[in-house]
C-alpha positions as CSV (number, residue, x, y, z in Angstrom):
1,M,-2.2,3.4,-40.6
2,G,-6.0,3.0,-40.0
3,K,-7.7,3.1,-36.7
4,R,-7.5,-0.2,-34.8
5,E,-10.6,-2.1,-33.9
6,R,-12.1,-1.1,-30.6
7,I,-12.1,-3.8,-27.9
8,T,-15.6,-3.3,-26.5
9,Y,-15.5,-6.2,-24.0
10,L,-12.7,-4.5,-22.1
11,E,-15.4,-2.3,-20.5
12,L,-16.8,-5.5,-18.9
13,L,-13.3,-6.3,-17.5
14,R,-13.2,-2.8,-16.0
15,G,-16.6,-3.5,-14.5
16,I,-15.4,-6.7,-12.9
17,L,-12.3,-5.1,-11.6
18,I,-14.1,-2.1,-10.0
19,I,-16.4,-4.6,-8.2
20,A,-13.2,-6.3,-6.9
21,V,-11.8,-3.0,-5.7
22,V,-15.0,-2.1,-3.8
23,A,-15.0,-5.7,-2.3
24,I,-11.5,-5.2,-1.0
25,H,-12.4,-1.9,0.6
26,T,-15.7,-3.2,2.0
27,T,-14.0,-6.1,3.7
28,S,-10.7,-4.5,4.8
29,F,-12.1,-3.0,8.0
30,S,-13.5,-6.4,9.1
31,V,-10.3,-8.2,8.2
32,T,-8.4,-5.8,10.4
33,K,-10.8,-5.6,13.4
34,L,-12.3,-9.1,13.7
35,T,-10.4,-12.0,15.2
36,T,-9.5,-14.9,13.1
37,G,-11.7,-17.1,15.3
38,S,-14.9,-15.1,14.3
39,T,-17.4,-17.2,12.5
40,L,-17.5,-15.1,9.3
41,Y,-13.8,-14.0,9.4
42,P,-12.7,-16.6,6.7
43,L,-15.4,-15.2,4.4
44,Y,-14.2,-11.6,4.8
45,Y,-10.6,-12.8,4.4
46,I,-11.1,-14.9,1.3
47,V,-13.0,-12.0,-0.4
48,N,-10.5,-9.4,0.6
49,V,-7.4,-11.3,-0.3
50,G,-8.9,-13.1,-3.3
51,C,-9.7,-9.7,-4.9
52,N,-6.1,-8.4,-4.6
53,F,-5.8,-8.9,-8.4
54,A,-7.7,-5.7,-8.9
55,V,-4.9,-3.1,-9.1
56,P,-2.6,-5.4,-11.2
57,G,-5.7,-6.0,-13.3
58,F,-6.2,-2.3,-14.0
59,L,-2.5,-1.8,-14.8
60,F,-2.7,-4.8,-17.1
61,L,-5.7,-3.3,-18.8
62,S,-4.1,0.2,-19.2
63,A,-0.9,-1.4,-20.7
64,L,-3.0,-3.6,-23.0
65,L,-4.8,-0.6,-24.4
66,L,-1.7,1.6,-24.8
67,F,0.4,-1.1,-26.4
68,Y,-2.5,-2.1,-28.6
69,H,-3.3,1.4,-29.9
70,Y,0.2,2.9,-30.0
71,D,2.8,0.2,-30.6
72,G,4.2,0.5,-34.1
73,R,2.7,4.0,-34.7
74,Q,4.0,7.5,-34.8
75,L,2.8,9.3,-31.6
76,S,2.4,12.9,-30.8
77,W,3.9,13.0,-27.3
78,L,2.6,16.6,-26.7
79,S,-1.0,15.4,-27.4
80,F,-0.4,12.2,-25.4
81,Y,0.7,14.0,-22.2
82,K,-1.9,16.8,-22.5
83,K,-4.6,14.2,-22.4
84,R,-3.0,12.3,-19.5
85,I,-2.5,15.4,-17.4
86,K,-6.2,16.2,-17.8
87,K,-7.2,12.5,-17.2
88,V,-4.8,11.8,-14.2
89,V,-3.1,14.8,-12.7
90,V,-6.0,17.1,-12.4
91,P,-8.4,14.5,-10.9
92,Y,-5.6,13.3,-8.6
93,L,-5.1,16.9,-7.2
94,F,-8.9,17.4,-6.9
95,W,-9.5,14.1,-5.0
96,S,-6.4,14.5,-2.8
97,L,-7.6,17.9,-1.7
98,F,-11.1,16.5,-1.2
99,Y,-10.0,13.7,1.1
100,A,-7.4,15.9,2.9
101,A,-10.1,18.5,3.5
102,Y,-12.5,16.0,5.0
103,Y,-9.7,14.5,7.2
104,T,-8.8,18.0,8.4
105,Y,-12.5,18.7,9.2
106,D,-13.2,15.3,10.8
107,H,-10.1,15.4,13.0
108,G,-10.5,19.1,13.9
109,L,-7.1,20.0,12.7
110,P,-6.0,23.7,12.3
111,L,-6.2,24.7,8.6
112,E,-2.4,25.3,8.5
113,Q,-1.7,21.7,9.8
114,G,-4.3,20.3,7.4
115,W,-2.7,22.1,4.5
116,H,0.8,20.9,5.5
117,R,-0.5,17.3,5.7
118,F,-2.1,17.6,2.2
119,W,1.2,18.6,0.6
120,S,3.4,16.1,2.5
121,N,1.0,13.3,1.5
122,L,0.7,14.3,-2.1
123,P,3.8,12.8,-3.7
124,L,3.0,9.2,-2.7
125,G,-0.8,9.3,-2.8
126,N,-1.2,9.2,1.0
127,N,-4.1,11.7,1.3
128,Y,-6.3,8.6,1.2
129,E,-5.4,4.9,1.0
130,H,-6.6,4.3,-2.5
131,L,-4.9,7.2,-4.2
132,Y,-1.6,5.5,-4.5
133,F,-2.9,3.9,-7.7
134,M,-2.9,7.3,-9.3
135,I,0.8,7.6,-8.6
136,I,1.5,4.2,-10.2
137,I,-0.5,5.0,-13.3
138,A,1.2,8.4,-13.6
139,Q,4.6,6.7,-13.5
140,F,3.5,4.4,-16.3
141,Y,2.4,7.2,-18.5
142,L,5.6,9.2,-17.7
143,L,7.7,6.2,-18.7
144,F,5.7,5.2,-21.7
145,P,8.2,6.7,-24.2
146,L,10.8,4.4,-22.7
147,F,8.4,1.4,-23.1
148,M,7.9,2.4,-26.7
149,L,11.7,2.7,-27.2
150,L,12.3,-0.8,-25.8
151,Q,9.6,-2.2,-28.1
152,K,11.9,-1.4,-31.0
153,I,14.2,-4.2,-29.8
154,P,13.2,-7.2,-31.9
155,V,13.6,-9.9,-29.3
156,L,11.7,-7.9,-26.7
157,K,8.9,-7.1,-29.2
158,R,8.6,-10.8,-30.0
159,H,8.7,-12.0,-26.3
160,P,7.3,-9.2,-24.1
161,L,6.1,-11.5,-21.4
162,V,9.5,-13.1,-21.0
163,F,11.0,-9.7,-20.6
164,G,8.3,-8.7,-18.1
165,I,9.0,-11.8,-15.9
166,A,12.8,-11.2,-16.0
167,I,12.6,-7.5,-15.1
168,Q,10.0,-8.2,-12.4
169,L,12.3,-10.8,-10.9
170,A,15.3,-8.5,-11.1
171,I,13.5,-5.6,-9.3
172,Y,12.2,-8.0,-6.6
173,L,15.6,-9.3,-5.8
174,L,17.2,-5.8,-5.9
175,N,14.6,-4.6,-3.4
176,Y,14.9,-7.7,-1.2
177,Y,18.7,-7.6,-0.9
178,V,19.7,-4.0,-1.7
179,W,17.1,-1.2,-1.8
180,H,14.7,-2.2,1.0
181,M,12.1,0.3,-0.2
182,D,9.4,1.1,2.3
183,E,6.9,2.3,-0.3
184,I,7.5,-0.4,-2.9
185,G,3.8,-0.6,-3.6
186,T,3.8,2.8,-5.2
187,F,6.8,2.0,-7.4
188,I,6.0,1.2,-11.0
189,G,8.8,-1.4,-11.0
190,S,6.6,-3.6,-8.7
191,Y,4.1,-4.1,-11.5
192,M,6.3,-4.8,-14.6
193,L,5.0,-8.3,-14.9
194,Y,1.4,-7.1,-15.4
195,L,2.4,-4.2,-17.7
196,Y,4.2,-6.6,-20.0
197,L,1.4,-9.1,-19.7
198,G,-0.7,-6.3,-21.1
199,A,1.9,-5.9,-23.9
200,Y,1.7,-9.6,-24.6
201,A,-2.1,-9.5,-24.7
202,A,-2.0,-6.5,-27.1
203,K,0.4,-8.4,-29.4
204,K,-1.9,-11.4,-29.5
205,M,-4.9,-9.2,-30.3
206,R,-3.1,-7.4,-33.1
207,E,-2.0,-10.7,-34.6
208,K,-5.2,-12.7,-34.2
209,G,-7.9,-10.1,-33.8
210,V,-9.7,-8.9,-30.7
211,R,-12.4,-11.6,-30.7
212,Q,-10.1,-14.5,-31.7
213,A,-7.2,-13.9,-29.2
214,F,-7.6,-15.8,-26.0
215,G,-10.7,-17.5,-27.3
216,S,-9.5,-21.1,-26.6
217,G,-8.3,-23.0,-23.6
218,A,-11.1,-21.9,-21.3
219,G,-11.1,-25.2,-19.4
220,W,-7.4,-25.2,-18.4
221,M,-7.4,-21.5,-17.8
222,S,-10.3,-21.8,-15.3
223,A,-8.6,-24.7,-13.6
224,A,-5.3,-22.9,-13.4
225,F,-6.9,-19.7,-12.0
226,I,-8.8,-21.7,-9.3
227,A,-5.6,-23.6,-8.3
228,A,-3.5,-20.4,-8.2
229,A,-6.2,-18.7,-6.1
230,A,-6.3,-21.5,-3.6
231,V,-2.5,-21.5,-3.2
232,Y,-2.2,-17.7,-2.9
233,I,-5.1,-17.3,-0.5
234,G,-3.9,-20.3,1.5
235,Q,-0.4,-18.9,1.9
236,K,-1.8,-15.5,2.9
237,W,-4.0,-17.3,5.5
238,L,-1.1,-19.1,7.0
239,Q,0.7,-15.8,7.5
240,T,-2.4,-14.4,9.3
241,A,-3.6,-17.4,11.3
242,A,-0.2,-19.1,11.9
243,P,2.3,-16.2,12.0
244,H,5.2,-18.4,13.0
245,W,5.4,-19.2,9.3
246,V,6.4,-15.7,8.4
247,P,10.1,-15.7,9.5
248,Q,10.8,-18.7,7.2
249,P,13.3,-17.3,4.6
250,Y,11.9,-19.3,1.7
251,L,8.4,-17.9,2.2
252,S,9.1,-14.6,0.7
253,Y,10.1,-16.2,-2.6
254,M,7.1,-18.6,-2.5
255,N,4.7,-15.7,-1.7
256,K,6.0,-13.6,-4.6
257,L,5.8,-16.5,-7.0
258,S,2.2,-17.4,-6.0
259,E,1.2,-13.8,-6.1
260,G,2.6,-13.2,-9.5
261,L,1.1,-16.4,-10.9
262,Y,-2.4,-15.7,-9.4
263,F,-2.6,-12.1,-10.4
264,S,-1.4,-12.9,-14.0
265,L,-3.8,-15.8,-14.4
266,A,-6.6,-13.6,-13.0
267,C,-5.9,-11.0,-15.7
268,L,-6.0,-13.5,-18.5
269,F,-8.9,-15.5,-17.0
270,L,-11.1,-12.4,-16.5
271,L,-10.1,-11.1,-20.0
272,Q,-11.3,-14.4,-21.4
273,L,-14.5,-14.3,-19.2
274,A,-15.4,-10.8,-20.3
275,R,-15.4,-11.6,-24.0
276,K,-17.9,-14.5,-23.3
277,F,-20.7,-12.3,-21.9
278,R,-23.8,-12.2,-24.1
279,Q,-24.1,-8.7,-25.5
280,G,-27.3,-7.0,-24.4
281,S,-28.0,-9.2,-21.4
282,P,-28.8,-7.5,-18.1
283,L,-25.4,-8.5,-16.6
284,Y,-23.6,-7.3,-19.7
285,K,-25.3,-3.9,-19.4
286,I,-24.5,-3.6,-15.7
287,L,-20.9,-4.5,-16.1
288,F,-20.4,-2.3,-19.2
289,S,-21.8,0.7,-17.4
290,L,-19.7,0.0,-14.2
291,G,-16.7,-0.3,-16.5
292,T,-17.5,2.9,-18.3
293,Y,-17.7,4.9,-15.1
294,S,-15.1,2.8,-13.2
295,Y,-12.5,5.6,-12.9
296,G,-14.9,7.9,-11.1
297,I,-16.3,5.1,-9.0
298,Y,-12.8,4.2,-7.9
299,L,-12.1,7.7,-6.7
300,L,-15.4,8.4,-5.0
301,H,-16.6,5.1,-3.3
302,P,-14.2,5.2,-0.3
303,F,-15.8,8.4,0.8
304,F,-19.2,6.7,1.2
305,L,-17.6,3.7,2.9
306,L,-15.9,6.1,5.3
307,L,-19.2,7.9,6.1
308,W,-21.0,4.6,6.5
309,R,-18.5,3.2,9.0
310,E,-18.5,6.4,11.0
311,Y,-22.2,7.1,11.2
312,V,-24.2,3.9,10.3
313,Q,-22.1,0.8,11.0
314,Q,-23.1,-1.0,14.2
315,T,-21.3,-3.7,16.2
316,G,-24.2,-6.1,16.9
317,P,-23.4,-9.7,15.8
318,F,-26.2,-9.8,13.1
319,S,-26.5,-6.1,12.2
320,Y,-22.7,-5.7,11.9
321,H,-22.4,-8.3,9.1
322,L,-25.5,-7.1,7.3
323,L,-24.4,-3.5,7.4
324,V,-20.9,-4.3,6.1
325,W,-22.2,-5.7,2.9
326,A,-25.0,-3.1,2.6
327,G,-22.4,-0.4,3.0
328,G,-20.3,-1.9,0.1
329,A,-23.4,-2.2,-2.1
330,L,-24.5,1.4,-1.3
331,S,-21.1,2.9,-1.9
332,I,-20.8,1.5,-5.4
333,L,-24.4,2.4,-6.2
334,L,-24.1,6.0,-5.0
335,S,-20.7,6.5,-6.7
336,W,-22.0,5.0,-9.9
337,T,-25.1,7.4,-9.9
338,I,-23.1,10.5,-9.0
339,V,-20.3,9.8,-11.6
340,K,-22.9,9.2,-14.3
341,A,-24.5,12.6,-13.5
342,V,-21.1,14.4,-13.3
343,S,-20.0,12.9,-16.6
344,R,-22.7,14.9,-18.3
345,T,-21.4,18.3,-17.1
346,P,-18.4,20.4,-18.1
347,L,-16.7,19.4,-14.8
348,A,-16.2,15.8,-15.8
349,P,-12.7,16.1,-17.2
350,Y,-11.5,17.7,-13.9
351,I,-13.2,15.2,-11.6
352,V,-13.5,11.9,-13.3
353,G,-10.9,12.5,-16.0
354,E,-13.3,11.9,-18.9
355,S,-13.5,8.2,-17.9
356,A,-17.2,8.2,-18.9
357,K,-18.1,7.8,-22.5
């Protein structure tokens, strides 16, 4: 079989998603520290919660690409895993050690204690708060042969999204009533809906072509995305501003439903949006470059936010808000610049996992 058509506009989707990731991390400290009565608290909250589609979006994108390129083909699993070990495992070990070393230095821990902390935090990506994503994506790659085996079942191959919804619901109910997993956010089962949404998108692209798939229905998709965002953010706000809502038993079901609907619509809406950017425009070039280097930016930018909050961020009413957003902008700019430079060196595969092209 010939090589399948490259989906170039997916780099733009990556660019949008990495901006959303940085926005979450930029506003997270303010959402935690400010009171709900603060004048700009709703802005921080809306940005922070509204961008929560970022990690599901990256998983959707990873699944889309793998199902698009590999479904229906003979695959050399040795070659597949050699590439993923270099792309995921080695950079994960490097950045886990990097953040653990900084924590050990910053907190004045004895080397032995810091080393023990590094190893104990390694299995679940706890050496820094964003590294849990690496654990999720590693699980997906590890289980990909099973995904490919399931794709041989005709009904599943025809209706991947229905299967994704069903298995996501089953895992949610099992955890809610039986498992009670504390680290459910690092379990690949929590994201089955978005992985099979990626399989669904890949199926449409193979059938209709990468430019024709998802090319219609922009009006209703935009309206559905906005409505789902309003419901999701509104529910999250009630839990924060009016916590007496939280104990209501039915809220867990409603929250999971609104979350799944919003994140899924965000994936499809942003996919549709990405393909509409005019090629060669300044915004196209910026998003394309951010998407190309998004993997390294994801790994590096929290370090600059950490330094910014520790050494630059002030608490004055005006300077605080100005510096919050300046720190976010600077973190993505510095990370972008450094990753671009590193990508031109032999160290790139071991630090940014060959994410840059």
